[in-house]
N, C-alpha and C positions, 0 to 999 in steps of 0.2 A: 578710228582704228589707228594704232601707232605703227610707224614704219618699222620693218624688221631691221635688226642690227644689234651689235653689242650694246649692253646697257651702259657700260662705262668704258671709255677708251684708256688704255695704259698711257702714261704721261708721254712716252716717246712715240706714240702712234700719230701719224699725220692723217687727218680726216679730210683734208682739202685736196688730196691727190689719190687717184685710184692705185691700189696695190694688188699685185698678182694673187696673193693668197686669198684675199677677200673676194676678188672678182671670180676666181676659180670656185670658191665656195658658193657664190651666187649662181654660177652656171650649173653647179651640182644640186641646187635646190636647198642650200643651207640658209642660215639666218645671220651669219656673222659677217656683215658687210654694212657699208654706209651709203648714203645717197650718191656720192661721187662714184663709188664702185658700180652701182647699178646703172648710172648714166653711161659710163664708159663701157660696161659689159653689154648694154643694149646696143650701143653704137657699133661695137665690134661684131655683135650678132647680125646687125643690119648689113655690114660689109661682108661677113663670112657666116652665113646662116647655119653652117654645120658645126660651129665651134662648140655648142652644147653637146653634140654627138662625140666630138673629140674628147671633151672632159669626161664624159661617161665611159667612153671606150678605154681611156687611160686608166680609170679607176677599176674597170672590169679586168683589164690586163693585170693590174697589181694583184687582184684576187687570184687569178689563175696561176700566176707565177709563184706567189707565196704558197698556195696549196700544193703545187707541184714540188717545190723545194722542201717544204716542211714535211710533206707526206711521202712522195715517191722517192725523193733523193735522201731524205732524212736529215736535212739541214736544221740545226737547232739554234742558230744565231743569225740575227738580222740587224743590219746597220742601215737605217732609212734616212737618207740625206735629202733635205729639202722637203720636210714632212708636210708642210702646209697645215691648214686648219683641220681639226678632226671632223670626220663625218662618219657615215656608216661604213662598216667593214674596214677598219684601219688595219695596218700591218700586224700589230700584236694580237688583235682579235682573231684574225684569220689564222695566223701561225699557231696561236695557243689553242684554238679550237681543234686544230689538227694534231698538234704536239703540245700538250699542256705545260711541259717544262721548257718551252722555247724562251729564249732571252732576246729582247728587242731594245735597241737604242735608237731613239729619234734625234735628228739634228735639224735645227732651223735657226735663222738669225733674225726672224721677224718678231718684234715684241708682242704683237697681238697673238702670235702662235704660242709664245711663252706664257701669256696670260691664260691660255686654254690648256696648258700642259697637264694640269691636274687631271683632266678628263682622259688624257692619253696614258696616264700612269696607273690606270686600274688594271693590274696584272692578274693572271691566274695565280693561285697559291703556290703552284709548283715552279712557275717561271719567274721572269723579272722583266720589267719595262721601265726604262729610264729616258731622260731627255737631256740633250746637251744644247746650250745656246752657243752656236758657232756658225761661221760662214763656210760655205763649200770651198772657198778659195784658200782655206787654211786646213788642208788635210792632216797635217801633223797634229794640230790641236784636236781635231776630230778623233784621230786614232788614240791619242793620250786619254781623252775623255771616255771613249768607248771601252778602252782597256780596263776601266774600273768595273764594268758590268759584263763584258764579253771576254772570253778566253781567245785572244788573238793568235794563239798557237794552234787553234782548231779552226776548221772551215767556217767562213762567215759569208752570208749573202749580202752584198752591198746593193742597196736600192737607190737608184738615181733617176727617178721618174720626172720628166719635165723640168730638170734643174740645169743641165749643161747648156740649155738654150739661153740661159741668162749669163753664161760666161762667153762674152762676145768673141774673144780671141781663141781660135780653135787650138792653137798650140798650148795655151794655158789650160784649156779644158782637158787636153790629152795628158798634160803633166799632172793634173789633179788626179785623174783616173789611174795613171801609172803609180803615183805615190801611194794611193790607197791599196791597189791590188798587189804591188810589190811587197807590201808589208804583211800580206796575208798568205796563208799556206795553200798548197795544192788542194783542190777540191772546193775552194771558195768560188762564189759565183758573182757576176755583175749583171744586174737587171736594169735595163735602160729603156726609156722612151724619149722621143725628140721630135719636134715639129719639122716638117719638110714641105717644100713646094713641088716635090717630084711625084706625089701620090694624088694629084688633083687638088680639089678644094678651091673652087672659084672664089676669089676675093681674099684668099689667105694673105697674100703679100700686101694688099691694101690695108687689111685689118692690122697687120703687124706694123706698118708705117704709122697708122693712127695710134696704135698702142704706144709706140716709142715716143710719140709727140705729146701724149696725154696721160701716161701712167708710168709706173715704176715697178720693178726694174726693167730696163730695156731688154728686148728679146731678139733672137736671130734664128732663122731656119738653117738647116744644113742638108747637104746632098747625101745620097746613100754612101758614097765613098768616104765622106767626112765622118759620117756616123759609124761606118765600119771600122775606121781607124781607132775608135775608142775601144774596140774589141781585139786589137792586134795582140797576137800571141795566145789568144784564148780559143777554146773549142766552143763554137757557137751551136747551141742546142737547136734541134729541129723545131720549127720549120725555117730557121735562119732569120734574116732581117726582113720583116714584113710589116704591113700596117698593124699597129698594136691591136686593133679590133679583130684581126685574123689570126693572132698568135694562139694556137691550140684552142680555138673557140668552138670547134666541132661543127661549124657552119661556114667554113671559109668559102665554099663554092657559092653560097647564097649571100655572102657578106661583101658589099662593094668596097669596104675599107674606109678608113679616115686618113687624113693627111698627117699622120703621126707614126714614125717608125717605132717598132718595139723589137727587142731581142734580149736573150739571156745567154751570157757566156760563162764557161767554166774554166777556171785556171788549172792547167794540166799539172 
């Protein structure tokens, strides 16, 4: 039996060090990863057994947030930054199932994600789906690229799930968010998730230390107040800042939560 993983690696992909997009794909049950990703992913799981639950909860949060924005709110434009490798129920699939004319732009700087972009670009006939190769640290470039597909004069939902934790300097992360949201009109939304050590998760900090020593890019957790600062000036939708697994899940009282904040803010 052959080992799961990409058949060919793009020339710029390093297969000797674990990478977040591929390890995350492994935790979600995908096949786009290499032996080093599985080794590191398994060791992180040993240290932090609930990491798989975090990955699945983050993905489920994405689905609920996109369905709410595309359906209940009527948002027709999505800018998904830090896309990661495609799996089931990607942003454009959920949005265009709810609103077939929705327009979605994905952003990532990982060459292996770029290699899989074709599968992300299957759009509904009425809508549009595009991909930008760019780094989250360059929001101006992201906005320029997104403007070729999205009407930035109309509300946009900016998706930043599990991406600001790779911007280690909190002020830099705030600046990125401000640049993006300041360029968008009233009625735009910011959808965030971020790991934290404030919601339990035994072994979380040890797992992050191991990750930073053995994989790329490095990661950081943040406190509730630090996470909340990304939403400064916005109206935070109910139920506020909570574990992403409990955001409008319909079973919050029975859900113990995962160590990952989730929230959606609306620009007034």
